[in-house]
C-alpha positions in Angstrom: 0.0 0.0 0.0 2.8 2.4 0.9 4.8 1.4 -2.2 1.8 2.0 -4.4 1.4 5.5 -3.0 5.0 6.3 -3.6 4.8 5.2 -7.2 1.6 7.2 -7.7 3.3 10.2 -6.1 6.3 9.9 -8.5 4.0 9.7 -11.5 2.2 12.8 -10.5 5.5 14.6 -10.0 6.7 13.8 -13.5 3.4 14.7 -15.2 3.0 18.1 -13.6 6.5 19.6 -14.3 5.8 22.2 -17.1 9.4 23.6 -17.2 10.8 20.5 -18.9 8.0 20.6 -21.4 8.5 24.2 -22.2 12.2 23.8 -22.6 11.7 20.9 -24.9 9.3 22.9 -27.1 11.6 25.9 -27.1 14.6 23.7 -27.9 12.8 22.0 -30.7 11.6 25.4 -32.1 15.1 26.9 -31.9 16.6 23.8 -33.5 14.0 24.0 -36.3 14.7 27.7 -36.8 18.4 27.1 -36.7 18.1 24.3 -39.3 15.9 26.5 -41.5 18.3 29.3 -41.3 21.2 27.0 -42.0 19.4 25.4 -44.9 18.2 28.7 -46.3 21.5 30.3 -45.8 23.2 27.3 -47.6 20.7 27.6 -50.5 21.3 31.4 -50.6 25.0 31.0 -50.4 24.9 28.3 -53.1 22.8 30.5 -55.4 24.9 33.5 -54.7 28.1 31.5 -55.3 26.8 30.2 -58.6 25.6 33.7 -59.5 29.0 35.2 -58.7 30.9 32.4 -60.3 28.9 32.9 -63.4 30.5 36.2 -63.8 33.9 34.7 -63.2 33.2 32.1 -65.9 31.9 34.5 -68.5 34.1 37.5 -67.8 37.2 37.4 -69.9 40.4 39.4 -69.4 40.0 42.9 -70.6 42.6 43.7 -73.2 44.9 46.6 -72.5 46.4 46.7 -76.0 43.2 47.9 -77.5 43.8 51.5 -76.4 47.4 51.8 -77.5 46.3 53.7 -80.6 45.4 57.3 -81.0 41.8 58.4 -81.3 42.5 59.5 -84.8 40.3 57.9 -87.4 42.1 57.1 -90.7 40.5 57.1 -94.1 42.5 54.9 -96.5 42.4 54.3 -100.2 43.6 51.4 -102.3 46.8 52.1 -104.2 47.9 48.7 -105.4 51.4 47.9 -106.4 52.8 45.1 -108.6 55.2 42.3 -107.6 57.9 42.4 -110.3 58.7 38.8 -109.9 55.1 37.4 -110.2 53.6 40.4 -112.0 50.7 40.2 -109.7 48.8 43.1 -108.1 49.5 43.6 -104.4 46.8 45.1 -102.3 48.2 48.2 -100.6 46.5 51.0 -98.8 47.6 54.6 -98.2 46.3 57.4 -96.0 43.7 59.5 -97.7 42.6 61.6 -94.7 42.7 61.6 -90.9 40.1 63.1 -88.6 39.6 63.5 -84.9 37.3 65.3 -82.5 38.8 68.8 -82.0 37.1 69.0 -78.6 38.6 65.6 -77.6 42.3 65.1 -77.3 44.1 61.8 -76.7 47.8 61.1 -77.4 49.4 57.9 -76.2 52.6 57.9 -74.1 54.6 54.8 -73.1 55.3 54.3 -69.5 59.0 55.0 -70.1 58.1 58.5 -71.3 56.1 59.3 -68.1 58.3 60.7 -65.2 58.3 58.8 -61.9 56.9 61.8 -60.1 53.8 61.7 -62.4 53.4 57.9 -61.8 53.8 58.3 -58.1 51.4 61.3 -57.9 48.6 59.3 -59.4 49.3 56.1 -57.5 49.4 57.7 -54.1 46.4 59.9 -54.7 44.2 57.2 -56.1 45.5 53.8 -54.8 48.2 53.8 -52.1 48.4 50.0 -52.1 48.5 49.6 -55.8 51.8 47.7 -55.9 50.7 45.3 -53.2 47.1 44.2 -54.0 46.0 41.8 -56.6 43.6 44.1 -58.4 41.1 44.6 -55.6 41.9 46.4 -52.3 39.4 44.6 -50.0 40.4 46.6 -47.0 39.7 49.9 -48.7 36.5 48.5 -50.2 35.3 47.5 -46.7 36.1 50.9 -45.3 34.3 52.6 -48.1 31.3 50.4 -47.6 31.1 51.2 -43.8 31.8 54.9 -44.4 28.9 55.1 -46.7 26.5 54.5 -43.8 28.2 56.9 -41.3 26.8 60.4 -40.9 28.9 63.5 -41.4 31.9 61.8 -43.0 33.6 62.5 -46.3 32.6 59.7 -48.7 35.3 58.0 -50.7 35.4 55.1 -53.2 37.1 51.8 -52.9 38.1 51.2 -56.5 41.7 50.5 -57.3 43.6 51.9 -60.3 43.1 48.5 -61.9 39.3 48.7 -61.4 39.3 52.3 -62.6 41.2 51.3 -65.7 38.7 48.6 -66.5 35.7 51.0 -66.0 37.3 53.5 -68.3 38.2 50.9 -70.9 34.8 49.1 -71.0 32.5 52.0 -70.3 30.8 49.6 -67.8 29.9 52.2 -65.1 26.5 51.4 -63.7 26.4 52.7 -60.1 22.9 52.1 -58.7 20.8 49.1 -57.8 21.1 45.6 -59.0 22.9 46.8 -62.2 25.4 48.6 -60.1 26.0 45.5 -57.9 26.4 43.3 -61.0 28.9 45.7 -62.5 31.0 45.7 -59.3 31.1 41.9 -59.4 32.2 41.9 -63.1 34.8 44.6 -62.2 36.2 42.6 -59.4 36.8 39.4 -61.5 38.0 41.4 -64.4 40.5 43.2 -62.2 41.8 39.9 -60.8 42.1 38.5 -64.3 43.9 41.6 -65.6 46.4 41.5 -62.7 47.2 37.8 -63.5 47.7 38.7 -67.2 49.5 42.1 -67.1 52.3 43.6 -65.0 51.7 46.6 -62.7 53.6 48.8 -65.2 51.2 47.7 -68.0 48.2 48.5 -65.9 49.5 51.9 -64.8 50.5 52.7 -68.3 46.9 52.1 -69.5 45.4 54.0 -66.6 47.5 57.1 -67.2 46.6 57.0 -70.9 42.9 56.8 -70.6 42.2 58.7 -67.4 39.7 61.6 -68.1 41.3 65.0 -67.5 39.1 67.4 -69.3 37.6 70.9 -68.7 34.1 72.1 -69.1 34.9 72.8 -72.8 37.3 70.1 -73.8 37.4 66.3 -73.4 41.0 65.5 -72.6 42.1 61.9 -72.3 45.3 60.8 -70.7 48.3 62.5 -69.2 50.1 63.3 -72.4 47.2 65.3 -73.8 46.7 66.9 -70.4 50.4 68.0 -70.2 50.0 69.4 -73.7 46.9 71.4 -72.9 47.5 72.6 -69.3 51.2 73.3 -69.4 52.2 73.4 -73.1 54.7 70.6 -72.4 55.4 67.1 -73.3 54.6 64.7 -70.5 58.3 63.9 -70.0 58.9 67.6 -69.0 56.5 67.8 -66.1 57.8 68.6 -62.6 56.4 67.5 -59.2 54.0 70.4 -58.8 52.6 69.9 -62.3 52.3 66.2 -61.7 50.3 66.8 -58.4 48.1 69.3 -60.2 47.1 66.7 -62.8 46.8 63.8 -60.3 44.7 65.9 -57.9 42.0 66.7 -60.4 41.1 63.1 -61.4 38.2 62.6 -58.9 36.2 65.4 -60.6 38.1 66.9 -63.6 35.5 69.4 -64.6 35.4 70.9 -61.1 39.0 70.6 -60.1 41.1 71.4 -63.2 43.3 74.5 -62.9 41.7 76.3 -65.8 38.1 76.2 -64.5 39.0 76.4 -60.8 42.6 77.0 -59.7 41.4 77.3 -56.1 39.9 73.8 -56.1 43.0 72.5 -57.9 45.3 73.9 -55.3 43.4 72.1 -52.6 43.6 68.8 -54.5 47.3 69.4 -55.3 48.0 69.6 -51.5 45.9 66.4 -51.0 48.1 64.6 -53.6 51.4 65.9 -52.1 50.3 65.0 -48.6 49.8 61.4 -49.6 53.1 61.3 -51.5 54.9 62.6 -48.4 53.1 60.2 -46.1 54.1 57.2 -48.3 57.8 58.3 -48.6 57.6 59.1 -52.3 58.9 62.6 -51.8 61.0 64.5 -49.2 59.9 67.4 -47.0 62.0 69.7 -49.2 60.3 68.4 -52.4 56.9 68.8 -50.7 57.6 72.4 -49.7 58.9 73.4 -53.1 56.0 71.8 -55.0 53.5 73.4 -52.7 54.9 76.9 -53.2 55.5 76.6 -57.0 53.2 78.9 -59.0 51.9 77.0 -62.0 52.4 78.4 -65.4 49.2 77.4 -67.3 48.8 77.3 -71.1 45.2 76.3 -71.5 45.5 75.6 -75.2 46.7 73.0 -77.7 49.3 75.1 -79.5 51.8 72.5 -78.3 51.4 69.0 -79.6 53.8 66.1 -79.1 55.7 65.0 -82.1 54.1 61.7 -82.6 53.1 59.9 -85.8 49.4 60.6 -85.0 49.9 64.3 -85.0 52.0 64.2 -88.2 49.0 62.6 -89.9 46.9 65.6 -89.0 49.2 68.2 -90.5 48.7 70.0 -93.9 45.7 68.0 -94.9 43.7 70.9 -96.2 40.0 71.0 -96.7 38.2 67.7 -97.1 37.3 66.7 -100.6 33.7 66.1 -101.7 34.5 62.4 -101.7 35.8 62.6 -98.2 32.7 64.5 -97.0 30.5 61.7 -98.5 32.7 59.0 -96.9 32.4 60.6 -93.5 28.6 60.8 -93.8 28.5 57.1 -94.8 30.9 56.1 -92.0 28.7 57.8 -89.4 25.6 56.0 -90.8 27.4 52.6 -90.8 28.6 53.1 -87.2 25.1 54.1 -86.1 23.6 51.0 -87.7 26.2 48.7 -86.1 26.0 50.2 -82.6 22.4 51.5 -82.4 23.7 55.0 -81.6 22.0 58.1 -82.8 23.5 60.0 -85.7 25.1 62.6 -83.3 26.6 59.9 -81.0 27.8 57.9 -84.0 29.6 61.0 -85.3 31.3 61.5 -82.0 32.3 57.8 -82.0 33.8 58.2 -85.5 35.8 61.2 -84.5 36.9 59.7 -81.2 37.2 56.0 -82.0 40.4 55.4 -83.9 38.7 53.6 -86.8 40.3 52.5 -90.1 37.9 53.4 -92.9 38.7 51.9 -96.3 37.4 54.1 -99.2 36.4 53.1 -102.8 37.9 56.3 -104.2 40.2 56.3 -107.2 42.6 59.0 -105.9 43.9 60.0 -109.3 40.5 60.2 -110.9 39.2 62.2 -107.9 41.9 64.8 -108.2 41.5 65.0 -112.0 37.7 65.6 -111.8 38.2 68.2 -109.1 40.5 70.1 -111.5 38.3 69.5 -114.5 35.2 71.0 -112.7 37.1 74.3 -112.2 37.9 74.8 -115.9 35.4 77.3 -117.2 35.8 76.4 -120.8 34.5 72.9 -120.0 31.1 74.5 -119.4 30.8 77.9 -121.2 30.7 78.7 -124.9 32.9 81.8 -124.3 35.1 83.2 -121.6 32.7 85.1 -119.4 33.5 87.2 -116.2 33.6 85.1 -113.1 30.9 87.1 -111.4 28.5 86.3 -114.3 29.3 82.6 -114.3 27.2 81.4 -111.4 26.1 78.1 -112.8 26.3 75.2 -110.4 27.3 71.6 -111.4 28.1 68.3 -109.9 29.7 65.1 -111.2 29.9 61.5 -110.0 31.5 58.3 -111.4 31.2 54.7 -110.0 31.9 51.2 -111.1 29.2 48.7 -111.9 29.2 47.3 -108.4 28.2 50.7 -107.0 31.6 51.7 -105.7 32.0 55.4 -106.1 35.3 56.3 -107.6 35.1 60.1 -107.8 32.6 62.8 -106.8 32.6 66.6 -107.1 29.8 68.6 -105.6 30.3 71.9 -107.4 32.5 73.9 -109.8 34.1 76.3 -107.4 37.1 75.8 -105.2 36.1 74.0 -102.0 37.2 76.1 -99.0 35.4 74.4 -96.1 35.1 70.8 -94.9 31.8 68.9 -94.9 29.8 71.4 -97.0 26.8 70.8 -99.2 27.5 68.1 -101.7 25.1 68.6 -104.6 25.8 65.2 -106.1 24.7 63.3 -103.0 22.6 65.8 -101.1 20.7 68.0 -103.6 17.7 66.3 -105.4 17.0 67.9 -108.8 14.6 67.1 -111.6 16.1 64.4 -113.8 14.0 65.4 -116.8 14.0 62.8 -119.5 16.8 60.8 -117.7 13.9 59.2 -115.8 12.5 57.6 -119.0 14.9 54.6 -119.3 14.5 53.7 -115.6 10.8 54.5 -115.0 9.1 53.5 -118.3 11.3 51.9 -121.0 13.1 49.3 -118.8 10.2 48.0 -116.8 7.9 47.9 -119.9 10.5 46.0 -121.9 11.0 43.7 -118.9 7.2 42.9 -119.0 7.4 42.3 -122.8 5.0 45.2 -123.5 7.2 46.1 -126.5 10.3 45.2 -128.4 13.1 47.0 -130.2 11.1 47.3 -133.4 7.6 47.8 -132.0 5.8 50.7 -133.8 4.3 53.3 -131.5 2.4 56.4 -132.6 3.8 59.8 -131.6 0.5 61.0 -130.1 -0.6 62.0 -126.6 -2.7 60.2 -124.1 -5.7 61.7 -122.4 -5.5 62.5 -118.7 -7.6 64.4 -116.2 -5.7 67.6 -115.2 -5.7 69.4 -111.9 -8.8 71.2 -112.8 -10.7 68.0 -113.4 -10.8 68.5 -117.1 -9.6 66.1 -119.9 -6.3 67.1 -121.4 -4.2 65.8 -124.3 -0.8 65.2 -122.7 2.2 65.4 -122.8 3.7 67.7 -125.4 7.2 67.1 -126.9 10.0 69.6 -126.5 12.5 70.6 -129.0 16.2 71.2 -128.3 15.6 74.9 -128.3 12.9 74.6 -125.6 9.9 75.4 -127.9 6.9 73.2 -127.8 6.6 70.9 -130.7 3.4 69.4 -132.0 2.8 65.7 -132.1 3.8 64.1 -135.4 1.3 61.2 -135.2 4.0 59.2 -137.0 4.7 55.5 -136.3 8.2 55.2 -134.8 10.2 52.3 -133.5 10.9 52.0 -129.8 14.6 52.8 -130.3 13.7 55.9 -132.3 11.4 57.2 -129.5 14.1 56.8 -127.0 16.8 58.2 -129.2 14.8 61.4 -129.9 13.6 61.6 -126.2 9.9 62.0 -127.3 7.5 62.2 -124.3 4.6 60.4 -125.9 5.7 56.7 -125.8 6.8 56.9 -122.1 3.4 58.4 -121.3 1.7 55.5 -123.1 3.8 53.0 -121.3 3.2 54.6 -117.9 -0.5 54.5 -118.7 -0.3 50.8 -119.4 1.7 49.9 -116.3 0.2 52.6 -114.1 2.2 55.4 -112.4 2.0 53.4 -109.1 3.9 50.5 -110.7 6.7 52.7 -112.0 6.8 54.6 -108.7 7.3 51.3 -106.7 9.9 50.1 -109.3 12.0 53.2 -108.7 11.7 52.9 -104.9 12.0 49.2 -104.4 14.2 48.0 -107.3 16.4 51.0 -107.9 16.7 52.5 -104.3 15.4 56.0 -105.1 14.8 57.5 -101.7 13.8 61.1 -102.5 10.4 60.3 -104.1 7.3 61.9 -102.5 4.0 60.1 -102.4 2.6 62.8 -104.8 5.2 61.6 -107.4 3.1 58.5 -108.2 1.5 60.4 -111.1 1.9 60.7 -114.8 4.2 63.8 -114.8 6.6 62.4 -112.2 7.0 59.0 -113.8 6.9 60.1 -117.4 9.0 63.3 -117.7 10.6 63.6 -114.2 8.3 66.2 -112.8 9.0 65.2 -109.3 8.2 67.0 -106.0 11.9 67.1 -104.9 13.8 65.3 -107.7 16.5 62.7 -107.5 20.1 63.2 -106.4 22.7 62.6 -109.1 24.2 59.9 -107.0 21.0 57.9 -106.9 20.2 58.6 -110.6 23.7 57.4 -111.8 23.4 54.4 -109.4 20.1 53.4 -111.0 21.7 53.4 -114.5 24.3 50.8 -113.4 21.7 48.2 -114.3 22.2 48.9 -118.0 25.9 47.9 -117.8 26.0 44.9 -115.5 23.1 42.6 -116.5 20.3 44.3 -114.6 21.8 44.1 -111.1 21.3 46.9 -108.7 24.1 47.1 -106.1 24.2 49.5 -103.2 26.0 52.7 -103.9 28.9 53.1 -101.5 31.9 55.2 -100.8 33.4 52.7 -98.3 34.5 49.1 -98.7 35.2 48.3 -95.0 35.3 49.8 -91.5 37.5 48.5 -88.7 37.3 49.7 -85.1 40.4 50.5 -83.1 40.6 46.9 -82.0 40.7 45.7 -85.7 37.2 44.3 -85.6 35.4 44.7 -88.9 32.1 46.4 -88.2 31.1 46.9 -91.8 32.2 45.3 -95.1 30.4 45.7 -98.4 29.2 42.4 -99.7 28.4 41.1 -103.2 24.6 41.2 -102.6 22.4 42.9 -105.2 18.8 43.1 -106.5 18.0 41.8 -109.9 16.1 44.9 -111.0 15.5 43.8 -114.6 16.5 40.7 -116.5 19.9 40.5 -118.2 18.3 40.4 -121.6 16.3 43.6 -120.9 19.4 45.3 -119.6 21.4 44.4 -122.7 18.6 45.6 -125.1 18.2 48.8 -123.2 21.9 49.4 -123.4 22.0 48.9 -127.2 19.0 51.2 -127.7 20.7 54.0 -125.6 23.7 53.6 -127.9 21.6 55.4 -130.6 21.1 58.3 -128.2 24.8 58.9 -128.6 25.7 57.6 -132.1 22.7 58.7 -134.2 22.8 62.2 -135.7 19.4 62.8 -134.2 20.3 61.5 -130.8 20.0 64.0 -127.9 23.3 62.8 -126.5 25.3 63.0 -129.7 27.6 65.7 -128.4 29.0 63.2 -125.9 30.2 60.7 -128.5 33.7 59.3 -128.0 36.1 58.3 -130.7 37.4 55.1 -129.3 35.3 53.9 -126.3 31.8 52.7 -126.5 29.3 55.0 -124.8 25.6 54.7 -124.1 23.5 57.2 -122.2 20.7 59.6 -121.9 20.1 63.3 -121.6 17.5 65.0 -119.3 16.0 68.5 -119.4 13.5 69.7 -116.8 10.7 72.1 -117.5 11.7 75.6 -118.4 15.3 74.4 -118.8 16.0 74.7 -115.1 18.1 71.4 -114.9 20.2 69.7 -117.5 21.6 66.2 -116.8 23.5 63.5 -118.7 24.2 60.0 -117.5 26.7 57.8 -119.5 27.7 54.2 -119.3 31.1 53.3 -120.6 32.6 49.8 -120.2 34.3 50.6 -116.9 32.2 53.4 -115.4 28.7 54.7 -115.0 28.9 58.5 -114.6 26.8 61.6 -114.7 26.8 65.4 -114.7 24.2 68.0 -113.8 24.1 71.7 -114.3 21.7 74.3 -112.9 21.4 77.3 -110.5 21.3 77.4 -106.8 17.8 78.9 -107.1 16.3 77.1 -110.0 16.0 79.4 -113.1 16.3 79.0 -116.9 19.8 78.1 -118.1 20.9 80.4 -121.0 21.8 77.7 -123.5 23.7 80.0 -125.7 26.1 80.8 -122.9 26.7 77.1 -121.9 27.6 74.1 -123.9 25.3 71.1 -124.5 25.1 68.9 -121.5 26.6 65.9 -123.5 29.5 68.1 -124.5 30.1 69.1 -120.9 30.2 65.5 -119.8 32.7 64.7 -122.6 34.9 67.7 -121.6 35.0 66.5 -118.0 35.3 62.8 -118.4 36.0 62.0 -122.1 39.8 61.8 -121.7 39.4 59.3 -118.8 36.8 57.2 -120.8 39.0 57.1 -123.9 41.8 55.5 -121.8 39.7 52.8 -120.2 41.0 49.3 -120.2 38.0 48.0 -122.1 37.0 50.0 -125.2 34.5 47.8 -126.9 31.1 47.0 -125.5 31.5 43.3 -126.3 34.8 43.1 -124.5 33.2 43.9 -121.2 29.4 43.2 -121.5 28.9 40.0 -123.6 25.5 39.6 -125.1 23.4 37.1 -123.1 22.4 33.8 -124.7 18.8 34.9 -124.3 19.2 37.8 -126.7 19.4 37.6 -130.5 20.7 40.2 -133.0 18.2 40.0 -135.9 17.1 42.0 -138.9 13.6 43.5 -138.9 11.5 45.1 -141.6 11.6 48.9 -141.5 8.0 49.0 -142.9 6.3 46.7 -140.4 8.6 46.2 -137.5 8.3 42.4 -137.9 11.3 40.2 -138.4 12.6 40.6 -141.9 12.3 38.0 -144.6 13.7 37.9 -148.2 10.9 40.0 -149.4 11.7 43.0 -147.2 13.7 45.5 -149.2 14.3 47.9 -146.3 15.7 46.3 -143.2 17.2 47.4 -139.9 19.1 45.5 -137.2 18.0 45.2 -133.6 18.2 43.1 -130.5 15.4 40.9 -129.3 14.7 38.5 -126.4 14.5 34.9 -127.6 11.3 34.6 -125.6 9.7 37.7 -127.2 10.5 38.1 -130.9 8.1 39.6 -133.5 6.5 37.4 -136.1 8.1 37.3 -139.6 7.2 39.7 -142.3 6.4 37.9 -145.6 6.3 40.9 -147.9 3.2 42.3 -149.5 3.8 45.7 -148.1 
């Protein structure tokens, strides 16, 4: 009984003790929380490690060699030489022109050229432990992190010179939020990799050459350009005070440079010298002397170091019209490659140290520049200069669209990047539009042949007043309106005499919209307005704005290369400062018309030149085959000639700055002007005969036709002519019985 009570008493004692139970619960809870924290922390640490290592895996070493070139962009031209042993052409390029941003200055200096006092000034101002850390100063980074949260303290960064070099090189400078944190991680791994790859001297050399040191007006990059500007000295000539002046301004160049704020710069100069003294880089005496030295500031670029880069910039003179066009295209290509705006791409070109390869024929360019200045090439008599205000432009390219020469006006070019009439001034092409807007597309659709008879009569249109009108009239060479003859004429005769009636009939069949789209989509004419999709614009060139000579001549290339439309270009290739090709012209083209259409059009345009009634007869050459077309706008405001020789397609335009009637008695025929300018070059071409360069396609036949019916001639046809016909679209035979 007594034992039973004892057992019962013990059981009650164990069951009523709440402390043990509470402790167990708390212990279990704490253990669970601890395990959750450990597991969560492990997961987080794993994810973070993978995330960080991902940057390590994908971040390659930044190349320091990429910035060893000047920011000067070089435009080069091909000037091939011949190997005497193999008699083979050797590709060789020479400097055509060099440009740079006049507001941005950068000249490279090797580390051996930079005095020790300059090196020490930057090291002990920006990164005291530069020579001992491995790219990242974790101690300074930790202090900078803690300091950022402390009130009333001067904030400072934790980046080393290596990290700053990488940021300046890559432009990777995000500072806020997640992007800023990611950038810091990339920067850390890049810095470590760079330190493994390069010596401290390599890194310091790169830093000193790319550190920003500009004013509010000028962008100055590197210590050499800074020494030139601020002191009018080469970097090798700087003393300690001048070195401290430059090193002190790097944390905020626009605010602390000695030109914009000498007071701020003096404070920063003392800061630099203090750190140099503390680190034993200078003595007390050197410190005192440098602090008391009065700086002699230049503040201009009259001094420039004698480097190869500066020599390239000397005595270049005004840019040529070709160079202007090449610059414009280079800006566009860089913009397309990088996604930059035009303005930013222009800065990039002037700052970036590109190699730009031009398509120019340097000898031809110089010759055409001189020819355009000779008054007798244009006028019928020697007139006073003040009376000779006629404008003109000229362009020549090969049949792949590579521009070989371009001149934007007749007068001496005195400024760079001025208006280039050939590429920037649309003018009415007049009848030069007929081969590309009506004849070629109609022939391509088999709407007519070489010997198709068409009547010289107008079509009926609804004019602006809503009334029916007989249109268009023909124009004589004197500018007087000529009545319609109502004669039946062959296609080649209509083209040769530049009558307006057949083109109008063809446009009526195809519709103006078809021709409009053909010009835009197949021939890359960019200046057409929506209102140009009408009879006047597509038939006689009565366009809202007109066409540039560059685009007009570029369209005519299809008549000498089998109907292929290549992109017109002034550049063959662009390389950035690192040697990476960002643009290279390819062999792509549009087949605008078939090769048989192109050949037949070419042979028809030969009559424009060779026939005594041809409008282009004044351009006829004695040795070299020439085909082409003249164009006259209404009221004789614009005269144009486009010619195709075996090696070139070229054109010339004349008119006034403000459109007005050209006094034809004072100026030579437009065909004669083209011959005066380009005839000597054309006569010396490698290929003189048409067949030598442009063989007749197998799909074209040279056949006789009956001059009375236009049908293929038979033995009973007493009067015959010769023409060119597609094998798929030949007329029936004429069997006499006229």
